[in-house]
C-alpha positions in Angstrom: -88.2 39.1 10.0 -84.5 39.4 9.4 -84.4 42.6 11.4 -86.3 41.0 14.3 -84.0 38.0 14.3 -80.9 40.2 14.3 -82.3 42.2 17.2 -83.0 39.1 19.2 -79.5 37.8 18.5 -78.0 41.1 19.5 -80.1 41.1 22.7 -79.0 37.5 23.5 -75.3 38.3 23.0 -75.6 41.5 25.0 -77.2 39.7 28.0 -74.7 36.9 27.8 -71.8 39.4 27.8 -72.9 41.7 30.6 -71.1 41.6 33.9 -70.3 43.9 36.7 -66.8 45.4 36.5 -65.0 45.2 39.9 -63.1 48.4 39.4 -66.1 50.6 38.3 -69.1 48.8 39.7 -70.8 49.3 36.4 -72.4 46.8 34.1 -70.0 46.1 31.3 -70.3 44.3 28.0 -67.7 41.6 27.4 -67.6 38.4 25.3 -64.1 37.6 26.7 -63.6 35.8 30.0 -60.9 36.7 32.4 -59.0 33.5 31.6 -59.1 34.4 27.9 -58.0 37.9 28.7 -55.0 36.6 30.7 -54.1 34.1 27.9 -54.3 36.9 25.3 -51.8 39.0 27.2 -49.4 36.2 27.9 -49.3 35.4 24.1 -49.0 39.0 23.1 -46.2 40.1 25.5 -43.4 38.2 23.8 -44.3 39.8 20.5 -44.2 43.3 22.0 -41.0 42.7 23.8 -39.4 41.1 20.7 -40.5 43.9 18.4 -39.8 46.9 20.6 -37.0 45.7 22.9 -36.4 46.3 26.6 -34.3 48.9 28.4 -31.1 46.9 29.3 -30.8 48.6 32.7 -31.9 45.9 35.2 -32.1 48.4 38.0 -34.6 50.6 36.2 -36.6 47.5 35.2 -36.7 46.4 38.8 -37.7 49.8 40.1 -40.6 50.2 37.7 -41.7 46.6 38.2 -41.7 47.0 42.0 -43.6 50.3 41.9 -46.1 48.9 39.4 -46.8 45.8 41.5 -47.4 47.9 44.6 -50.0 49.9 42.8 -51.6 46.8 41.2 -52.0 45.2 44.6 -54.2 48.0 45.8 -56.3 47.7 42.7 -59.5 45.7 42.4 -57.7 42.9 40.4 -54.6 42.1 42.4 -54.6 38.5 41.3 -53.8 39.1 37.6 -50.3 38.1 36.5 -49.1 41.7 36.4 -45.9 42.6 34.5 -44.3 46.0 34.2 -41.6 46.6 31.7 -39.5 49.5 30.4 -39.4 49.5 26.6 -36.2 50.7 24.9 -37.9 53.4 22.9 -37.3 57.2 22.9 -40.9 58.3 22.3 -43.0 59.5 25.2 -45.4 56.6 25.6 -47.0 54.1 28.0 -49.6 51.5 27.2 -51.3 48.4 28.5 -52.6 45.2 27.0 -55.2 42.8 28.5 -54.3 40.5 31.4 -52.1 42.9 33.4 -49.2 43.8 31.1 -48.0 47.4 31.4 -45.2 49.1 29.4 -43.5 52.4 29.8 -40.8 53.7 27.4 -37.5 55.1 28.5 -38.7 58.2 26.6 -41.4 58.9 29.1 -39.2 58.0 32.0 -36.7 60.7 30.8 -39.4 63.3 30.8 -41.1 62.5 34.1 -39.7 64.2 37.2 -40.9 62.2 40.3 -42.0 58.8 41.4 -45.5 60.3 42.0 -45.7 61.2 38.4 -44.6 57.7 37.3 -47.2 56.3 39.8 -49.9 58.4 38.0 -48.9 57.0 34.6 -48.8 53.4 35.9 -52.0 53.9 37.8 -53.7 55.2 34.6 -52.6 52.1 32.6 -53.6 49.8 35.5 -57.0 51.4 35.3 -57.3 50.5 31.7 -56.7 46.8 32.7 -58.9 46.8 35.8 -61.7 48.4 33.9 -61.2 45.9 31.0 -61.3 48.7 28.4 -59.3 46.7 25.7 -61.5 43.6 26.3 -64.7 45.7 25.9 -63.3 47.2 22.6 -62.5 43.7 21.3 -66.0 42.5 22.3 -67.5 45.3 20.3 -65.4 44.4 17.3 -66.5 40.8 17.5 -70.1 42.0 17.4 -69.3 44.3 14.5 -68.1 41.3 12.6 -71.5 39.7 13.0 -73.0 42.8 11.4 -75.0 43.8 14.5 -73.2 47.1 15.2 -70.7 49.3 13.4 -67.1 49.2 14.6 -63.7 50.3 13.4 -60.6 48.1 13.2 -57.2 49.4 12.1 -56.2 47.9 8.8 -52.4 48.1 8.2 -51.6 48.3 4.5 -48.2 46.9 3.6 -47.3 45.6 7.1 -49.3 42.5 6.7 -47.2 41.5 3.7 -43.8 42.5 5.1 -43.9 40.0 8.0 -43.2 42.7 10.5 -46.6 42.8 12.2 -48.1 40.2 14.5 -51.5 39.4 16.1 -50.0 40.4 19.5 -49.0 43.8 18.2 -52.5 44.3 16.9 -53.5 44.8 20.5 -51.6 48.1 20.5 -53.9 49.6 17.9 -57.1 49.4 20.0 -58.3 52.9 20.6 -59.9 54.0 23.9 -63.0 56.2 24.0 -63.1 59.5 25.8 -65.1 57.9 28.5 -62.5 55.1 28.8 -59.7 57.7 29.2 -61.7 59.7 31.8 -62.4 56.5 33.7 -58.7 55.4 33.6 -57.7 58.8 34.9 -60.1 58.5 37.8 -58.8 55.0 38.6 -55.2 56.1 38.3 -56.0 58.9 40.8 -57.6 56.3 43.1 -54.6 54.0 43.0 -52.1 56.9 43.5 -54.0 57.9 46.7 -54.2 54.3 47.9 -50.4 54.1 47.4 -49.9 57.3 49.4 -48.7 59.4 46.5 -49.3 63.1 46.2 -52.3 63.4 43.9 -51.4 66.9 42.8 -48.5 65.4 40.7 -51.0 63.7 38.3 -52.0 67.0 36.6 -48.2 67.7 36.1 -48.1 64.8 33.7 -50.7 66.4 31.5 -48.7 69.6 31.6 -45.7 67.6 30.4 -47.6 65.9 27.6 -48.9 69.3 26.4 -45.4 70.7 26.4 -44.0 67.7 24.5 -46.8 68.0 22.0 -46.2 71.7 21.5 -42.4 71.2 21.1 -43.1 68.8 18.3 -44.2 71.7 16.1 -46.8 69.5 14.4 -44.3 66.8 13.8 -43.6 63.7 15.9 -46.0 64.1 18.9 -45.8 61.9 22.0 -47.2 58.4 21.1 -49.2 58.6 24.4 -51.4 61.2 22.8 -52.4 58.9 20.0 -54.4 56.8 22.4 -54.6 59.2 25.3 -56.0 62.4 23.8 -56.7 65.9 25.1 -54.2 66.2 28.1 -55.3 69.8 28.7 -58.9 69.0 29.1 -58.0 66.0 31.3 -55.8 68.1 33.5 -58.8 70.4 34.3 -61.0 67.4 35.0 -58.5 65.8 37.4 -57.8 69.1 39.2 -61.6 69.5 39.8 -61.7 65.9 41.2 -58.7 66.5 43.4 -60.2 69.8 44.7 -63.4 67.9 45.7 -61.5 65.3 47.8 -60.6 65.6 51.5 -57.1 67.0 51.8 -56.0 64.2 54.1 -56.9 61.6 51.4 -54.6 63.0 48.7 -51.3 61.5 49.8 -48.0 63.2 50.3 -45.3 61.0 48.7 -43.4 62.6 45.8 -39.9 61.1 45.8 -38.4 63.5 43.3 -34.7 63.0 43.9 -34.8 59.3 44.4 -36.8 58.9 41.1 -34.3 61.1 39.2 -31.4 59.0 40.5 -33.1 55.9 39.0 -33.2 57.4 35.6 -29.7 58.9 35.8 -27.8 57.8 32.7 -30.8 56.6 30.6 -30.3 56.9 26.9 -32.0 60.0 25.6 -33.5 60.1 22.1 -32.8 57.6 19.3 -29.9 55.3 20.0 -27.6 55.6 16.9 -26.0 52.2 17.8 -29.3 50.7 16.7 -28.8 52.4 13.3 -29.8 55.8 12.0 -30.8 57.6 8.9 -29.2 60.6 7.2 -31.8 61.4 4.6 -32.6 58.0 3.0 -29.1 56.6 3.7 -29.1 54.1 6.6 -26.1 53.3 8.8 -25.7 50.5 11.3 -22.5 51.0 13.3 -22.8 47.8 15.4 -23.4 45.6 12.4 -21.1 47.7 10.2 -23.3 48.0 7.1 -24.9 50.8 5.1 -27.8 50.9 2.6 -29.5 53.7 0.6 -33.2 53.7 0.1 -35.1 55.5 -2.7 -35.3 59.2 -2.5 -38.7 60.6 -1.4 -39.8 57.3 0.3 -40.8 57.2 4.0 -38.2 55.4 6.0 -38.4 53.6 9.3 -35.9 51.9 11.6 -37.6 49.1 13.5 -36.0 46.6 15.8 -36.6 43.7 13.4 -36.4 45.5 10.1 -35.3 48.7 8.3 -37.7 49.7 5.5 -38.9 52.4 3.1 -42.4 52.8 1.7 -43.1 54.7 -1.6 -44.9 58.0 -1.5 -48.0 56.3 -2.9 -47.7 53.6 -0.2 -47.9 50.9 -2.8 -44.3 49.6 -2.8 -41.8 48.6 -0.1 -38.1 47.9 0.3 -37.1 46.1 3.5 -33.9 44.9 5.1 -34.0 42.3 7.8 -32.0 39.3 9.1 -32.6 35.7 8.0 -32.3 32.8 10.4 -30.9 30.6 7.6 -27.2 29.5 7.5 -26.4 30.5 3.9 -27.9 32.7 1.2 -28.8 29.6 -0.8 -30.7 28.1 2.1 -32.5 31.3 2.8 -33.5 31.7 -0.9 -34.8 28.2 -1.1 -36.9 28.6 2.1 -38.3 31.9 0.7 -39.3 30.5 -2.7 -40.7 27.3 -1.0 -43.4 29.4 0.7 -47.0 28.7 -0.3 -48.2 31.2 -2.9 -44.7 32.3 -3.9 -43.5 31.7 -7.5 -40.1 32.1 -8.9 -36.7 30.4 -9.1 -33.7 31.6 -7.1 -30.2 32.1 -8.6 -26.8 32.9 -7.2 -24.9 36.2 -7.4 -23.1 38.7 -5.4 -23.6 42.2 -3.9 -20.4 44.3 -3.6 -18.4 41.0 -3.5 -20.5 39.3 -0.8 -22.1 36.0 -1.7 -25.8 36.3 -2.5 -28.8 34.3 -3.7 -32.3 35.2 -4.7 -34.3 36.5 -7.7 -37.6 37.8 -8.9 -40.9 36.4 -7.5 -44.6 36.8 -7.5 -46.9 36.0 -4.6 -50.6 35.8 -4.0 -51.6 37.2 -0.6 -54.4 36.0 1.6 -56.7 38.7 0.3 -55.9 37.7 -3.3 -53.6 40.6 -4.1 -51.0 39.6 -6.6 -47.6 41.0 -5.7 -44.4 41.1 -7.7 -41.0 41.7 -6.3 -37.4 40.8 -5.8 -35.6 39.2 -2.9 -31.8 38.9 -2.4 -30.1 37.2 0.6 -26.5 38.4 1.3 -23.9 36.8 3.4 -22.0 39.5 5.3 -19.9 39.4 8.5 -21.3 36.1 9.7 -25.0 37.0 9.1 -27.5 36.5 6.3 -29.4 39.6 5.3 -32.7 39.6 3.5 -33.2 42.5 1.0 -36.8 42.4 0.0 -38.8 44.7 -2.3 -42.3 44.3 -3.8 -45.4 46.1 -5.1 -48.7 45.1 -6.6 -47.9 43.3 -9.9 -49.5 46.0 -12.1 -47.2 48.7 -10.7 -44.0 46.7 -10.0 -42.3 47.7 -13.3 -42.3 51.3 -12.3 -40.4 50.4 -9.0 -38.1 47.7 -10.3 -35.2 50.1 -11.1 -35.4 51.8 -7.6 -35.5 48.4 -5.9 -32.5 47.2 -7.8 -30.6 50.4 -6.8 -31.5 50.0 -3.1 -30.5 46.3 -3.0 -27.2 47.0 -4.8 -26.4 49.8 -2.4 -26.0 47.4 0.6 -22.3 47.6 1.5 -19.7 47.5 4.3 -19.6 50.6 6.6 -16.1 52.0 6.9 -16.6 55.6 8.0 -14.7 55.7 11.3 -16.7 58.6 12.8 -20.0 56.7 12.1 -18.6 53.5 13.5 -17.7 55.3 16.7 -21.0 57.1 17.2 -22.5 57.0 20.7 -26.0 57.7 22.1 -26.9 60.8 24.1 -27.6 60.2 27.8 -29.5 62.0 30.5 -27.3 63.0 33.4 -28.1 64.6 36.8 -26.4 67.7 38.0 -26.7 69.0 41.6 -26.5 72.8 41.1 -23.7 74.5 43.0 -25.6 77.8 42.9 -28.9 79.2 41.6 -29.1 79.6 37.9 -31.5 80.0 34.9 -31.9 77.5 32.1 -29.6 79.7 29.9 -27.0 79.8 32.7 -27.3 76.0 33.0 -26.8 75.3 29.3 -23.8 77.6 29.2 -22.2 75.9 32.2 -23.2 72.4 31.1 -23.2 72.3 27.2 -25.6 69.9 25.5 -26.3 68.7 21.9 -29.9 70.0 22.4 -31.2 73.5 22.7 -32.2 75.1 26.0 -35.9 74.5 25.2 -35.3 70.8 25.3 -33.5 71.1 28.7 -36.5 73.0 30.0 -38.8 70.3 28.5 -37.2 67.3 30.1 -37.2 69.1 33.4 -40.9 70.1 32.8 -40.3 73.8 33.5 -40.8 77.0 31.6 -37.7 78.2 29.7 -37.4 81.2 32.1 -37.3 79.1 35.2 -34.5 79.8 37.8 -33.3 76.7 39.6 -32.3 77.0 43.2 -28.9 76.0 44.6 -28.7 72.3 45.3 -31.5 71.3 43.0 -31.1 68.2 40.9 -31.4 69.1 37.3 -31.4 66.9 34.2 -28.8 67.6 31.4 -28.2 65.8 28.1 -24.7 64.7 27.3 -23.3 63.5 24.0 -22.1 64.7 20.6 -24.1 65.5 17.4 -24.3 62.8 14.8 -21.4 63.0 12.2 
């Protein structure tokens, strides 16, 4: 009887959630209305922007926004409140969230080589929105929570305790299926063609992603590959689709040189002015502080926090800014939180006024944590230095946490204080030359293979006279 009732409930929910998708013409399962989808995106967008930051160049933002809106207007859902933003992040990445919010990183802009390539990336992400892929994934997860089907949901470990995650950012962890990716590619190709762009440039993006992946050497791969897998296979599929289309329908617009001029000067790689690690020592030249995290711990520099996680992933040390006016006020607010036990005291860190102390806390899933928090007044700001672990293991981490907290200090190294980011710069070649000739004439802080990578060419390529070529300018970190 229970099995029959569950089957009837599943059928009722399925029928109620079926609709025809305007982009694909297929029946699609969704428990989320378009109004809910739009509201979800509007609520999530500020979290994403606040956590990841925007490229400060208003010209680049306007360029990407205008191109994106033109493509969105030839899609099947032009009435969505579309937004297109350039995220201030060095990784090769692009992503979409429900309701028409599309994001590309400065990292992927630096690696693309024409407006047609950018149009293919934006078109692909628009395709995820018009086909409502995220909404379908969320609908399936809702059903999974009812126990009717099996689904998977990312479960961050320590992030939920650290206060650095949000419900809005959770949308970024939705994974697309292979069918979703194939469909988004097809829709991206459709929107490129409607916009008049040369469809043959879309396969070049997959070549680029393959090259970036190979250059990582098994290390930090392009984030786009995490949710957009198998670029090689997808290149072949798109090439077959292009070959089957009438030549007159494929578009001719490339706009290579004009695109390159829009990205001229973009920051390349991590921006050290946002802080950088040397080993487990972290330096922040703009805010003029330094801190050393425990050896062997995995470190991460996020826009809202700097943190280190133990090798066993059961302890964390985190530095972030407090919005309170004094260390005492910040400590009182922390210890006044529901579920937090402890009593703050006063002290100092390297002569800077501080307040805080040991605490225990019961999380929403009944995990008992133990830790230490110290708020430090430095250079007109209040810094929160937080460390914790499950109570049963806290004693083994207390000494390391104390050392990390006590290491917070003023940054005085003149070379580090003066450090500057690398930039992408265009060069119009006065004569034909190879990559090796180019790097000898225009020295860079990166190897010739990286110059070949950002120009999406083989290392043995010979550039013609008058060609616009990307170079990287800047000095190695001290």
